[in-house]
Backbone as a chain_set.jsonl record, in Angstrom:
{"seq": "MISDEDVLKIALKLEDANNIDIKKTIEKAATAGYLGEKHFYCTVIEDGGLTHLVPEIFGNRYQSMELDNLYFDIISKALDHDGIYISLGYCASHLIIPDSECSQIIEYDDYDLDEDEYEYLIEYSLISADEVKKFKVYAEEGISGHDMTEDVGLIINIIDGNYKAYFALRSTDQCMSSFRVLPFSDRHQKEHPLSLKNPINKILIEMIDRTLILK", "coords": {"N": [[-121.905, -238.538, 42.432], [-124.603, -239.235, 45.407], [-128.193, -239.369, 44.807], [-131.037, -236.966, 45.419], [-132.96, -238.412, 45.594], [-132.235, -240.911, 46.893], [-130.899, -240.046, 48.983], [-132.932, -238.692, 50.437], [-134.36, -241.503, 50.822], [-132.664, -242.974, 52.372], [-132.802, -240.737, 54.992], [-135.694, -241.26, 55.448], [-135.219, -244.251, 56.002], [-133.843, -244.282, 58.439], [-135.819, -242.88, 60.209], [-137.08, -244.859, 61.576], [-135.731, -246.255, 63.686], [-135.087, -248.514, 65.375], [-133.098, -250.401, 64.915], [-130.72, -249.367, 65.316], [-127.617, -249.705, 66.851], [-127.164, -248.011, 69.355], [-125.257, -247.868, 71.334], [-122.749, -249.176, 70.588], [-122.476, -247.472, 68.358], [-121.925, -244.601, 69.205], [-119.889, -245.241, 70.41], [-118.186, -246.016, 68.269], [-117.886, -243.771, 66.644], [-116.33, -241.924, 68.674], [-113.732, -242.83, 68.111], [-113.234, -241.417, 65.992], [-111.911, -239.237, 66.384], [-111.878, -236.415, 65.834], [-113.155, -234.592, 67.423], [-112.108, -234.226, 69.739], [-112.595, -235.096, 73.344], [-114.117, -238.19, 74.025], [-116.404, -238.081, 75.218], [-117.857, -236.257, 74.166], [-119.014, -236.6, 71.688], [-121.475, -237.728, 72.045], [-124.407, -235.934, 72.939], [-127.021, -234.63, 75.497], [-130.043, -233.605, 74.641], [-132.075, -230.984, 75.481], [-135.25, -229.006, 76.038], [-136.186, -227.371, 73.386], [-133.897, -227.51, 71.729], [-131.363, -227.036, 72.789], [-128.281, -228.656, 73.582], [-126.377, -230.624, 76.292], [-123.144, -231.639, 77.562], [-122.547, -234.994, 78.916], [-121.1, -234.469, 81.283], [-121.538, -231.878, 82.187], [-124.216, -232.636, 83.252], [-123.601, -233.423, 85.406], [-122.583, -231.447, 86.85], [-119.783, -230.006, 86.185], [-118.536, -229.333, 83.222], [-116.16, -229.395, 82.104], [-115.131, -231.763, 82.977], [-113.204, -234.693, 82.303], [-114.504, -237.501, 80.87], [-115.091, -240.849, 80.876], [-116.458, -243.248, 78.638], [-118.542, -245.007, 80.208], [-120.545, -247.477, 81.906], [-122.223, -245.55, 83.812], [-122.205, -243.295, 81.904], [-123.669, -244.396, 79.893], [-125.7, -245.013, 81.035], [-127.263, -242.437, 81.553], [-127.391, -241.326, 78.799], [-129.361, -243.307, 78.243], [-131.502, -242.74, 79.984], [-132.119, -240.088, 78.761], [-132.724, -240.496, 76.163], [-135.629, -241.424, 76.523], [-136.792, -238.757, 76.933], [-136.077, -235.423, 75.613], [-134.031, -236.675, 73.803], [-130.902, -237.343, 72.264], [-128.043, -236.29, 71.069], [-125.987, -237.553, 68.426], [-122.72, -237.176, 67.077], [-121.6, -237.569, 63.944], [-120.44, -237.003, 61.566], [-117.834, -234.634, 60.258], [-117.597, -231.593, 58.22], [-115.264, -229.214, 57.104], [-113.19, -226.531, 56.42], [-110.903, -225.485, 57.139], [-108.957, -227.329, 57.394], [-106.101, -228.984, 55.961], [-105.85, -231.297, 53.91], [-104.296, -233.396, 52.335], [-104.741, -234.547, 48.769], [-104.176, -237.61, 48.306], [-104.67, -238.942, 50.956], [-107.123, -238.927, 50.816], [-110.339, -240.661, 50.313], [-112.095, -240.231, 48.47], [-112.24, -237.662, 45.633], [-113.98, -235.033, 44.978], [-115.541, -233.218, 42.487], [-117.416, -230.144, 42.412], [-119.791, -228.99, 40.233], [-122.38, -227.161, 39.294], [-123.378, -225.476, 37.599], [-123.969, -223.169, 34.562], [-121.315, -221.543, 33.8], [-119.002, -219.939, 32.607], [-115.122, -220.669, 32.302], [-113.464, -218.131, 33.307], [-115.224, -216.684, 34.749], [-115.648, -218.04, 37.44], [-114.024, -217.51, 40.311], [-113.126, -218.164, 43.026], [-112.003, -220.788, 44.747], [-113.139, -223.332, 46.894], [-112.18, -225.867, 49.514], [-113.452, -228.322, 51.015], [-113.178, -230.49, 53.49], [-114.265, -233.773, 54.368], [-114.979, -235.989, 57.021], [-115.544, -238.525, 58.64], [-116.174, -241.631, 61.136], [-115.022, -243.409, 59.38], [-114.217, -242.864, 57.076], [-112.553, -240.21, 54.886], [-113.079, -237.659, 52.867], [-113.101, -235.245, 49.718], [-114.675, -231.965, 49.035], [-114.86, -229.955, 46.238], [-115.453, -227.01, 45.694], [-116.931, -224.069, 43.67], [-117.112, -220.768, 45.055], [-118.981, -219.34, 43.845], [-120.812, -220.98, 42.78], [-122.506, -220.656, 45.424], [-123.223, -222.818, 47.084], [-123.55, -224.079, 50.566], [-121.047, -224.506, 52.988], [-120.094, -225.776, 56.448], [-119.216, -224.224, 59.675], [-116.265, -224.306, 61.51], [-117.264, -224.887, 64.189], [-119.247, -226.213, 63.758], [-120.987, -229.411, 63.527], [-122.251, -232.597, 62.086], [-124.717, -235.137, 62.576], [-127.133, -237.391, 64.074], [-130.114, -236.771, 65.574], [-131.583, -238.795, 68.244], [-134.503, -240.205, 69.82], [-137.274, -241.596, 71.761], [-140.184, -242.292, 70.818], [-143.331, -243.06, 71.469], [-142.792, -245.863, 72.493], [-140.698, -246.404, 70.393], [-137.9, -245.845, 68.452], [-136.29, -243.24, 67.071], [-134.66, -241.475, 64.412], [-133.184, -238.555, 63.228], [-131.474, -236.6, 60.564], [-129.179, -234.162, 61.44], [-127.67, -230.84, 62.515], [-125.221, -229.94, 64.646], [-124.649, -226.817, 66.155], [-122.604, -223.968, 67.078], [-121.156, -220.869, 67.889], [-118.473, -219.271, 68.086], [-118.27, -217.587, 70.294], [-120.015, -218.451, 72.026], [-121.52, -220.486, 74.325], [-123.113, -222.467, 74.32], [-124.422, -225.368, 72.542], [-126.508, -225.969, 70.006], [-128.83, -228.347, 68.338], [-130.274, -228.592, 65.037], [-132.375, -229.718, 62.964], [-132.08, -231.479, 59.492], [-133.803, -230.441, 56.324], [-136.319, -231.416, 54.069], [-137.159, -229.217, 52.641], [-135.939, -227.275, 52.236], [-133.861, -225.087, 49.686], [-131.224, -226.249, 47.991], [-128.953, -224.811, 48.184], [-128.868, -223.991, 51.137], [-127.554, -224.523, 54.116], [-128.67, -226.318, 55.914], [-130.039, -228.316, 54.256], [-131.465, -231.347, 53.1], [-130.652, -231.794, 50.35], [-128.317, -230.31, 49.84], [-125.341, -230.559, 48.534], [-122.786, -231.09, 49.936], [-124.249, -231.993, 52.436], [-125.339, -234.018, 51.388], [-123.31, -235.697, 50.757], [-121.943, -236.132, 53.24], [-124.062, -237.409, 54.724], [-124.419, -240.193, 53.214], [-121.917, -240.905, 54.209], [-122.161, -241.114, 56.714], [-124.516, -243.032, 57.035], [-123.091, -245.342, 56.227], [-121.457, -245.179, 58.283], [-122.684, -246.197, 61.003], [-123.691, -248.245, 63.303], [-125.42, -251.418, 63.312], [-127.986, -253.466, 65.113]], "CA": [[-122.821, -238.071, 43.901], [-125.74, -239.673, 45.54], [-129.374, -238.672, 44.189], [-132.007, -236.323, 46.088], [-133.911, -239.343, 45.929], [-131.614, -242.03, 47.75], [-130.609, -239.331, 50.097], [-134.435, -239.199, 51.445], [-134.483, -242.722, 51.417], [-131.544, -242.85, 53.875], [-133.502, -240.173, 56.137], [-136.927, -242.25, 55.988], [-135.368, -245.8, 56.389], [-133.684, -244.04, 59.508], [-136.877, -242.431, 61.003], [-137.506, -245.991, 62.123], [-134.088, -246.303, 64.154], [-134.773, -249.445, 66.304], [-132.235, -251.433, 64.509], [-129.447, -248.992, 65.477], [-127.158, -249.99, 68.038], [-126.878, -246.591, 70.018], [-123.91, -247.834, 72.449], [-122.006, -249.104, 69.7], [-122.367, -246.232, 67.418], [-121.293, -243.728, 69.844], [-118.024, -245.698, 70.848], [-117.403, -245.934, 67.004], [-117.762, -242.471, 66.339], [-115.529, -241.373, 69.438], [-112.5, -243.28, 67.366], [-112.677, -240.437, 65.016], [-110.757, -238.09, 67.075], [-111.681, -234.909, 65.346], [-113.856, -233.734, 68.268], [-111.472, -234.324, 71.192], [-112.921, -235.966, 74.27], [-114.912, -239.2, 73.448], [-117.95, -237.997, 75.669], [-118.418, -234.791, 73.319], [-119.414, -237.042, 70.517], [-123.034, -237.443, 72.079], [-124.872, -235.083, 73.639], [-128.38, -234.761, 75.847], [-130.886, -232.38, 74.03], [-133.367, -230.391, 76.277], [-136.346, -228.463, 75.097], [-135.683, -226.374, 72.486], [-132.839, -227.847, 70.91], [-130.095, -226.959, 73.306], [-127.613, -229.987, 73.965], [-125.446, -230.61, 77.358], [-122.521, -232.802, 77.589], [-122.737, -235.621, 80.048], [-120.203, -234.075, 82.521], [-122.536, -231.006, 82.305], [-125.193, -232.982, 84.19], [-123.009, -233.368, 86.784], [-121.866, -230.118, 87.392], [-118.697, -229.818, 85.426], [-118.714, -229.338, 81.974], [-114.907, -229.576, 81.779], [-114.696, -232.848, 83.422], [-112.855, -235.943, 81.541], [-115.542, -238.557, 81.287], [-115.092, -242.141, 79.989], [-118.16, -244.041, 78.097], [-118.392, -246.288, 80.887], [-121.913, -247.703, 82.464], [-122.847, -244.49, 84.342], [-122.219, -242.625, 81.106], [-124.699, -244.762, 79.145], [-127.247, -244.582, 82.011], [-127.339, -241.118, 81.293], [-127.739, -241.647, 77.847], [-130.615, -244.149, 78.37], [-132.562, -241.859, 80.563], [-132.345, -238.814, 78.204], [-133.952, -241.346, 75.087], [-137.135, -241.37, 76.884], [-137.103, -237.378, 77.064], [-136.054, -234.635, 74.213], [-133.321, -237.251, 73.209], [-129.754, -237.48, 72.331], [-127.501, -236.028, 69.511], [-124.845, -238.153, 68.235], [-121.991, -236.906, 66.414], [-121.271, -238.47, 63.125], [-119.625, -236.173, 60.438], [-117.513, -233.427, 60.636], [-117.2, -230.645, 57.438], [-114.025, -228.442, 57.649], [-112.718, -225.834, 55.07], [-109.71, -224.989, 57.493], [-107.986, -228.391, 57.446], [-105.164, -229.046, 54.749], [-105.842, -232.711, 53.982], [-103.492, -234.065, 51.072], [-105.661, -235.815, 48.131], [-103.713, -238.913, 48.576], [-105.243, -239.248, 52.106], [-108.802, -238.792, 51.102], [-111.095, -241.892, 49.802], [-112.517, -239.575, 47.076], [-112.472, -236.137, 45.384], [-115.512, -234.731, 44.265], [-115.72, -231.582, 41.978], [-118.96, -229.749, 42.088], [-119.997, -227.63, 38.824], [-123.8, -227.273, 38.652], [-123.865, -224.037, 37.054], [-123.254, -222.995, 33.152], [-120.518, -220.384, 33.824], [-117.405, -219.881, 32.012], [-114.175, -220.705, 33.369], [-113.071, -216.812, 33.579], [-116.574, -216.204, 35.899], [-115.256, -218.54, 38.385], [-112.886, -216.601, 41.182], [-112.553, -218.301, 44.167], [-112.54, -222.256, 44.686], [-113.195, -223.716, 48.501], [-112.121, -227.236, 49.674], [-114.083, -229.013, 52.078], [-112.891, -232.105, 53.76], [-115.576, -234.379, 55.185], [-114.613, -236.713, 57.97], [-116.419, -239.55, 59.561], [-115.121, -242.44, 61.698], [-114.639, -244.836, 58.522], [-113.444, -242.392, 55.729], [-112.119, -238.877, 54.329], [-113.54, -237.095, 51.617], [-112.797, -233.951, 49.892], [-115.399, -231.663, 48.002], [-114.227, -228.922, 45.858], [-116.722, -226.399, 44.721], [-116.299, -222.676, 43.651], [-118.092, -220.015, 45.602], [-119.917, -218.645, 43.229], [-122.001, -221.68, 43.401], [-123.427, -220.735, 46.369], [-123.355, -224.022, 48.283], [-123.137, -223.466, 51.935], [-120.777, -225.659, 53.793], [-120.191, -225.62, 57.689], [-117.98, -223.833, 59.973], [-115.455, -225.219, 62.318], [-117.663, -225.404, 65.214], [-120.334, -227.471, 63.708], [-120.902, -231.072, 63.108], [-123.237, -233.282, 61.431], [-124.956, -236.096, 62.778], [-128.424, -238.117, 64.374], [-130.925, -236.695, 66.671], [-132.328, -240.015, 68.07], [-135.151, -240.428, 70.962], [-137.93, -243.055, 71.659], [-141.453, -242.125, 70.508], [-144.106, -244.248, 71.44], [-141.99, -247.17, 72.597], [-140.013, -246.854, 69.207], [-136.544, -244.995, 68.412], [-136.805, -242.221, 65.805], [-134.021, -240.662, 64.229], [-133.274, -237.641, 62.353], [-130.164, -235.868, 60.662], [-129.101, -232.764, 62.249], [-126.382, -230.106, 62.586], [-125.048, -229.075, 66.044], [-123.758, -225.716, 65.839], [-122.512, -223.096, 68.142], [-120.915, -219.898, 67.708], [-117.077, -219.322, 69.062], [-118.54, -216.566, 71.799], [-121.429, -218.969, 72.954], [-121.192, -221.72, 75.385], [-124.178, -223.62, 74.168], [-124.824, -226.026, 71.513], [-127.896, -226.286, 69.428], [-129.287, -229.122, 67.102], [-130.833, -227.783, 64.04], [-132.493, -230.751, 61.969], [-132.023, -230.97, 58.133], [-134.738, -230.601, 55.83], [-135.868, -231.399, 52.288], [-138.167, -228.268, 52.383], [-134.708, -225.775, 51.909], [-132.951, -225.282, 48.547], [-130.089, -227.389, 48.086], [-127.784, -223.952, 48.812], [-128.974, -224.009, 52.291], [-126.731, -225.5, 54.922], [-129.844, -227.396, 56.369], [-131.009, -228.846, 53.304], [-130.919, -232.75, 52.563], [-130.127, -231.415, 48.813], [-127.212, -229.635, 49.723], [-124.353, -231.757, 48.138], [-122.28, -231.256, 50.841], [-124.937, -232.747, 53.358], [-125.479, -235.45, 50.586], [-122.162, -236.748, 50.77], [-122.207, -236.725, 54.593], [-125.25, -238.555, 55.146], [-124.076, -241.304, 52.698], [-120.827, -241.322, 54.803], [-123.012, -241.471, 58.429], [-125.13, -244.306, 56.9], [-122.01, -246.584, 56.375], [-120.656, -245.588, 59.983], [-123.975, -246.501, 61.885], [-123.69, -249.893, 63.637], [-126.538, -251.746, 63.369], [-127.942, -254.486, 65.836]], "C": [[-124.469, -238.886, 44.11], [-126.7, -238.94, 45.313], [-129.995, -238.085, 45.577], [-132.671, -237.662, 46.544], [-133.607, -240.527, 47.128], [-131.15, -241.179, 49.266], [-131.868, -239.471, 51.301], [-134.89, -240.477, 51.929], [-133.696, -243.225, 52.875], [-132.427, -242.259, 55.184], [-134.858, -241.001, 56.487], [-136.56, -243.388, 56.482], [-134.892, -245.274, 58.066], [-134.478, -243.605, 60.693], [-137.226, -243.832, 61.827], [-136.204, -246.635, 62.836], [-134.018, -247.707, 65.205], [-133.86, -250.373, 65.802], [-130.432, -250.808, 64.774], [-128.854, -249.1, 66.971], [-126.632, -248.705, 68.76], [-125.557, -246.627, 70.486], [-122.754, -247.728, 71.34], [-121.654, -248.087, 68.802], [-121.639, -245.018, 68.122], [-119.654, -244.291, 70.318], [-117.31, -245.649, 69.431], [-116.98, -244.617, 66.682], [-116.878, -241.566, 67.104], [-114.479, -242.106, 69.164], [-112.4, -242.266, 66.576], [-111.659, -239.674, 65.271], [-110.744, -236.675, 66.679], [-112.626, -233.962, 66.329], [-113.062, -233.597, 69.851], [-111.693, -235.345, 71.992], [-113.727, -236.795, 73.688], [-116.14, -238.682, 74.24], [-118.458, -236.643, 74.973], [-119.028, -235.307, 72.384], [-121.075, -237.373, 70.721], [-123.411, -236.731, 73.252], [-126.531, -235.229, 74.174], [-129.2, -233.63, 75.277], [-131.991, -232.131, 75.138], [-134.255, -229.506, 75.316], [-136.081, -227.105, 74.328], [-134.482, -226.581, 71.653], [-131.245, -227.62, 71.494], [-129.684, -228.505, 73.572], [-126.623, -229.47, 75.213], [-124.567, -231.734, 77.006], [-122.81, -233.558, 78.972], [-122.301, -235.193, 81.36], [-121.201, -232.748, 82.964], [-123.724, -231.275, 83.504], [-124.836, -233.292, 85.451], [-122.378, -232.499, 87.424], [-120.627, -229.559, 86.466], [-118.579, -229.802, 84.22], [-117.047, -230.031, 81.164], [-114.193, -230.848, 82.292], [-114.773, -233.681, 82.354], [-113.889, -236.728, 81.984], [-115.55, -239.723, 80.19], [-116.587, -242.824, 79.751], [-118.122, -245.418, 78.771], [-120.098, -246.652, 81.042], [-122.436, -246.349, 82.651], [-123.287, -243.347, 83.218], [-123.616, -243.003, 80.299], [-126.012, -245.051, 80.036], [-127.723, -243.441, 81.659], [-127.976, -241.021, 79.865], [-129.096, -242.212, 77.751], [-131.715, -243.387, 78.567], [-133.041, -240.852, 79.681], [-133.193, -239.556, 76.476], [-135.174, -240.752, 75.271], [-137.696, -239.67, 76.773], [-137.026, -236.798, 75.794], [-135.029, -235.561, 73.589], [-131.89, -236.888, 73.391], [-129.346, -236.951, 70.844], [-125.972, -236.524, 69.577], [-124.082, -237.58, 66.952], [-121.185, -237.718, 65.197], [-120.159, -237.961, 62.135], [-118.986, -234.79, 60.889], [-117.184, -232.586, 59.083], [-116.155, -229.469, 57.656], [-113.428, -227.986, 56.162], [-111.118, -225.297, 55.59], [-108.554, -226.392, 57.551], [-107.582, -228.662, 56.174], [-105.044, -230.455, 54.742], [-105.36, -233.229, 52.409], [-104.941, -234.997, 50.185], [-105.494, -236.976, 48.162], [-104.197, -239.25, 49.681], [-106.846, -239.386, 51.785], [-109.499, -240.1, 50.103], [-111.807, -241.316, 48.29], [-112.496, -238.256, 47.157], [-113.516, -236.104, 44.685], [-115.531, -233.206, 43.928], [-117.049, -231.336, 41.624], [-119.193, -228.574, 40.87], [-121.338, -227.982, 38.346], [-124.343, -226.441, 37.584], [-123.113, -223.658, 35.711], [-122.294, -221.741, 33.1], [-119.347, -220.921, 32.999], [-116.349, -219.864, 32.97], [-113.626, -219.125, 34.103], [-114.106, -216.268, 34.817], [-116.179, -216.799, 37.518], [-114.147, -217.855, 39.192], [-112.356, -217.49, 42.336], [-113.094, -219.992, 44.792], [-112.182, -222.712, 46.143], [-113.139, -225.502, 48.224], [-112.426, -227.848, 50.665], [-113.519, -230.203, 52.201], [-113.909, -232.49, 54.675], [-115.093, -235.364, 55.873], [-115.832, -237.266, 58.636], [-115.546, -240.416, 60.028], [-114.433, -243.28, 60.612], [-113.502, -244.156, 57.161], [-112.987, -240.674, 55.623], [-112.423, -238.469, 53.068], [-113.143, -235.71, 51.594], [-113.616, -233.535, 48.719], [-114.842, -230.145, 47.696], [-115.187, -228.102, 45.198], [-116.507, -224.714, 44.83], [-117.324, -221.968, 44.305], [-119.252, -219.284, 45.028], [-121.04, -219.548, 42.571], [-123.019, -221.418, 44.264], [-123.903, -221.518, 47.554], [-122.715, -223.742, 49.732], [-122.51, -224.349, 52.445], [-121.06, -225.284, 55.46], [-119.389, -225.277, 58.275], [-117.259, -224.811, 61.005], [-115.697, -225.767, 63.691], [-119.045, -225.911, 64.853], [-119.93, -228.706, 62.911], [-121.955, -231.659, 62.607], [-123.551, -234.76, 62.307], [-126.481, -236.385, 63.231], [-128.847, -237.63, 65.479], [-131.623, -237.904, 67.002], [-133.223, -239.628, 69.633], [-136.34, -241.539, 70.528], [-139.293, -241.955, 71.804], [-142.427, -243.164, 70.769], [-143.948, -245.61, 71.501], [-140.892, -246.977, 71.344], [-139.114, -245.729, 68.712], [-136.895, -244.336, 66.949], [-135.403, -241.439, 65.574], [-133.801, -239.636, 63.109], [-131.699, -236.847, 62.075], [-130.222, -234.683, 60.888], [-127.504, -232.295, 62.083], [-126.355, -229.682, 63.931], [-123.929, -227.863, 65.598], [-123.746, -224.763, 67.025], [-121.779, -221.972, 67.547], [-119.408, -219.616, 68.888], [-117.426, -218.475, 70.396], [-119.872, -217.257, 72.504], [-120.662, -220.382, 73.559], [-122.167, -222.814, 75.154], [-124.699, -223.607, 72.607], [-126.294, -226.02, 71.194], [-128.017, -227.256, 68.25], [-130.139, -228.487, 66.047], [-131.215, -229.291, 63.015], [-132.44, -230.232, 60.744], [-133.882, -231.38, 57.674], [-134.875, -230.65, 54.288], [-136.614, -230.303, 51.687], [-136.987, -227.147, 51.714], [-133.907, -226.162, 50.504], [-131.536, -225.522, 48.856], [-128.844, -226.08, 48.419], [-128.045, -224.097, 50.33], [-128.185, -225.085, 53.199], [-127.57, -226.489, 56.116], [-130.535, -228.533, 55.716], [-130.539, -230.339, 53.39], [-130.509, -232.646, 51.154], [-129.072, -230.825, 48.645], [-125.823, -231.074, 49.414], [-123.392, -232.035, 49.1], [-122.88, -232.533, 51.982], [-125.06, -234.34, 52.912], [-124.567, -236.474, 50.904], [-122.045, -236.967, 52.475], [-123.072, -237.777, 55.278], [-124.74, -239.72, 54.502], [-122.864, -241.84, 53.705], [-121.319, -241.944, 56.533], [-123.692, -242.533, 58.272], [-124.042, -245.294, 56.876], [-121.313, -246.35, 57.949], [-121.703, -246.036, 60.935], [-123.828, -248.343, 61.777], [-125.232, -250.404, 64.062], [-126.803, -253.158, 64.661], [-127.955, -255.432, 64.817]], "O": [[-125.286, -239.068, 43.207], [-126.483, -237.742, 45.496], [-129.637, -238.526, 46.669], [-132.876, -237.925, 47.728], [-134.392, -240.939, 47.982], [-131.108, -241.694, 50.384], [-131.893, -239.993, 52.415], [-135.534, -240.702, 52.954], [-134.076, -243.657, 53.963], [-132.73, -242.948, 56.158], [-135.093, -241.361, 57.641], [-137.274, -243.846, 57.374], [-135.521, -245.813, 58.976], [-134.133, -243.789, 61.86], [-137.746, -243.618, 62.921], [-135.754, -247.655, 62.315], [-132.959, -247.939, 65.788], [-133.882, -251.404, 66.475], [-129.369, -251.394, 64.568], [-129.411, -248.715, 67.999], [-125.43, -248.496, 68.597], [-124.741, -245.741, 70.23], [-122.037, -246.752, 71.121], [-120.469, -247.897, 68.526], [-120.723, -244.487, 67.494], [-118.6, -243.674, 70.471], [-116.126, -245.332, 69.32], [-115.796, -244.361, 66.462], [-116.539, -240.516, 66.559], [-113.892, -242.226, 70.239], [-111.217, -242.053, 66.312], [-110.685, -239.458, 64.549], [-109.889, -235.862, 67.028], [-112.822, -232.774, 66.071], [-113.462, -232.967, 70.829], [-111.224, -236.449, 71.713], [-114.248, -236.32, 72.679], [-117.152, -239.023, 73.628], [-119.487, -236.091, 75.36], [-119.856, -234.515, 71.935], [-121.857, -237.304, 69.773], [-122.88, -236.857, 74.356], [-127.312, -235.84, 73.445], [-128.783, -232.531, 75.641], [-132.683, -233.044, 75.588], [-134.043, -229.326, 74.117], [-135.812, -226.005, 74.81], [-134.151, -225.689, 70.872], [-130.212, -227.912, 70.892], [-130.504, -229.407, 73.74], [-126.154, -228.333, 75.269], [-124.969, -232.67, 76.315], [-123.215, -232.964, 79.972], [-122.919, -235.443, 82.394], [-121.579, -232.699, 84.134], [-124.075, -230.484, 84.379], [-125.586, -233.413, 86.419], [-121.695, -232.694, 88.429], [-120.795, -228.405, 86.07], [-118.412, -231.006, 84.027], [-116.856, -230.758, 80.189], [-112.989, -231.051, 82.138], [-115.721, -233.742, 81.571], [-114.245, -236.77, 83.162], [-115.89, -239.626, 79.011], [-117.547, -242.87, 80.52], [-117.838, -246.516, 78.292], [-120.873, -246.078, 80.277], [-123.105, -245.89, 81.724], [-124.282, -242.634, 83.344], [-124.5, -242.174, 80.08], [-127.145, -245.269, 79.605], [-128.923, -243.501, 81.394], [-129.136, -240.613, 79.813], [-129.959, -241.559, 77.164], [-132.662, -243.246, 77.792], [-134.249, -240.615, 79.686], [-134.114, -238.993, 75.886], [-135.726, -239.898, 74.578], [-138.88, -239.412, 76.557], [-137.644, -237.299, 74.854], [-135.031, -235.25, 72.398], [-131.526, -236.261, 74.386], [-129.985, -237.082, 69.8], [-125.068, -236.17, 70.335], [-124.684, -237.499, 65.881], [-120.226, -238.435, 65.481], [-119.09, -238.555, 61.999], [-119.497, -234.011, 61.694], [-116.183, -233.139, 58.627], [-116.429, -228.748, 58.615], [-113.243, -228.668, 55.154], [-110.285, -224.832, 54.813], [-107.356, -226.208, 57.767], [-108.394, -228.644, 55.249], [-104.204, -230.953, 55.492], [-106.161, -233.384, 51.487], [-105.785, -235.749, 50.672], [-106.498, -237.682, 48.067], [-104.291, -240.47, 49.544], [-107.633, -239.941, 52.551], [-108.894, -240.338, 49.058], [-111.951, -241.977, 47.261], [-112.643, -237.607, 48.193], [-113.937, -236.96, 43.907], [-115.536, -232.255, 44.709], [-117.737, -231.982, 40.834], [-118.697, -227.448, 40.832], [-121.599, -228.745, 37.416], [-125.355, -226.584, 36.898], [-121.889, -223.765, 35.632], [-122.586, -220.892, 32.258], [-118.938, -222.07, 32.837], [-116.39, -219.334, 34.081], [-113.426, -219.042, 35.315], [-113.71, -215.508, 35.7], [-116.369, -216.158, 38.552], [-113.17, -217.621, 38.48], [-111.143, -217.508, 42.547], [-114.229, -220.291, 45.164], [-111.05, -222.504, 46.579], [-113.657, -226.198, 47.35], [-111.48, -227.991, 51.44], [-113.332, -230.952, 51.242], [-114.369, -231.78, 55.569], [-114.443, -235.988, 55.034], [-116.823, -236.668, 59.055], [-114.363, -240.358, 59.694], [-113.36, -243.824, 60.871], [-112.53, -244.634, 56.576], [-113.266, -240.012, 56.622], [-111.901, -239.082, 52.137], [-112.892, -235.0, 52.568], [-113.599, -234.157, 47.657], [-114.482, -229.334, 48.549], [-115.72, -228.499, 44.162], [-116.034, -224.158, 45.822], [-118.462, -222.43, 44.212], [-120.21, -218.773, 45.609], [-121.994, -219.073, 41.955], [-124.185, -221.773, 44.085], [-124.586, -221.214, 48.532], [-121.595, -223.276, 49.941], [-123.2, -225.363, 52.557], [-122.049, -224.623, 55.781], [-118.326, -225.739, 57.862], [-117.676, -225.943, 61.251], [-115.021, -226.587, 64.312], [-119.912, -225.989, 65.724], [-119.053, -228.96, 62.086], [-122.917, -230.911, 62.779], [-122.583, -235.433, 62.659], [-127.249, -235.555, 62.744], [-128.193, -237.876, 66.492], [-132.386, -238.268, 66.106], [-132.705, -238.89, 70.47], [-136.426, -242.154, 69.465], [-139.404, -241.059, 72.641], [-142.25, -244.232, 70.183], [-144.608, -246.444, 70.88], [-139.97, -247.76, 71.573], [-139.651, -244.631, 68.565], [-137.558, -244.797, 66.021], [-134.992, -240.769, 66.522], [-134.281, -239.926, 62.013], [-130.917, -236.546, 62.978], [-131.227, -234.033, 60.601], [-126.518, -232.939, 61.723], [-127.328, -229.105, 64.417], [-122.859, -227.921, 64.993], [-124.665, -224.718, 67.842], [-121.755, -222.147, 66.329], [-119.379, -219.744, 70.112], [-116.856, -218.728, 71.457], [-120.59, -216.706, 73.339], [-119.636, -221.003, 73.28], [-122.075, -223.915, 75.697], [-125.104, -222.74, 71.833], [-127.164, -226.061, 72.065], [-127.367, -227.028, 67.229], [-130.85, -227.617, 66.55], [-130.301, -229.841, 62.401], [-132.621, -229.036, 60.517], [-134.752, -232.072, 58.202], [-134.086, -230.215, 53.45], [-136.789, -230.266, 50.469], [-137.247, -226.345, 50.817], [-133.433, -227.273, 50.266], [-130.872, -225.068, 49.787], [-127.796, -226.48, 48.925], [-126.98, -224.454, 50.836], [-128.217, -226.298, 52.992], [-127.051, -227.203, 56.973], [-131.278, -229.385, 56.203], [-129.377, -230.592, 53.708], [-129.907, -233.647, 50.767], [-128.651, -230.665, 47.499], [-125.6, -232.135, 49.997], [-123.062, -233.216, 49.207], [-122.31, -233.576, 52.302], [-124.964, -235.385, 53.555], [-124.773, -237.649, 51.208], [-122.077, -238.132, 52.872], [-122.821, -238.664, 56.095], [-124.519, -240.565, 55.369], [-122.808, -243.035, 53.994], [-120.9, -242.881, 57.213], [-123.687, -243.267, 59.26], [-124.196, -246.205, 57.69], [-120.765, -247.235, 58.606], [-121.136, -246.289, 61.998], [-123.837, -249.206, 60.9], [-125.983, -249.903, 64.9], [-125.809, -253.769, 65.053], [-127.922, -256.632, 65.088]]}, "num_chains": 1, "name": "protein.A"}
């Protein structure tokens, strides 16, 4: 598995995001298919971290919208304000994907426990536009995965004329209608769902780094 140091290097490298081709990255992410509508892969951020689908800006969040010139015009304008969020990865424990369809199976055991002390094995499917991996961990390890209403990606905006990018989680509750983006941090312990040290996030970050289209 990628080290904590390498994850931090990726995060710091992406902070200077001028070499990311945002349009092509969004178009590539939309081919993954796990979020449904193409326009759902990129949302506009408002102050406070809430996000809006581009169709919402036109008054109908349920309207189907293609990734056309109008769509990317809105995205371009949003970059100069509070930014955009691009969904690039997904973690799901409710999907049953055969091992044979995964590019890698990762079994995590970081604690010195006897086998009879483990009771509940959780399998997470980690998905990007390029690949599917499976992460297996016992609940006793305390590692937090993500809910089915959450996905992982990048916050991108323009600050002082330069693109900046940060890894983040987009989350909502099933009873809510608003999504909020929450940045990852290396200040959290590895068990925390927003930690750059969380092994599930580390795998997704490595997958996302390979998913990005550069200029």
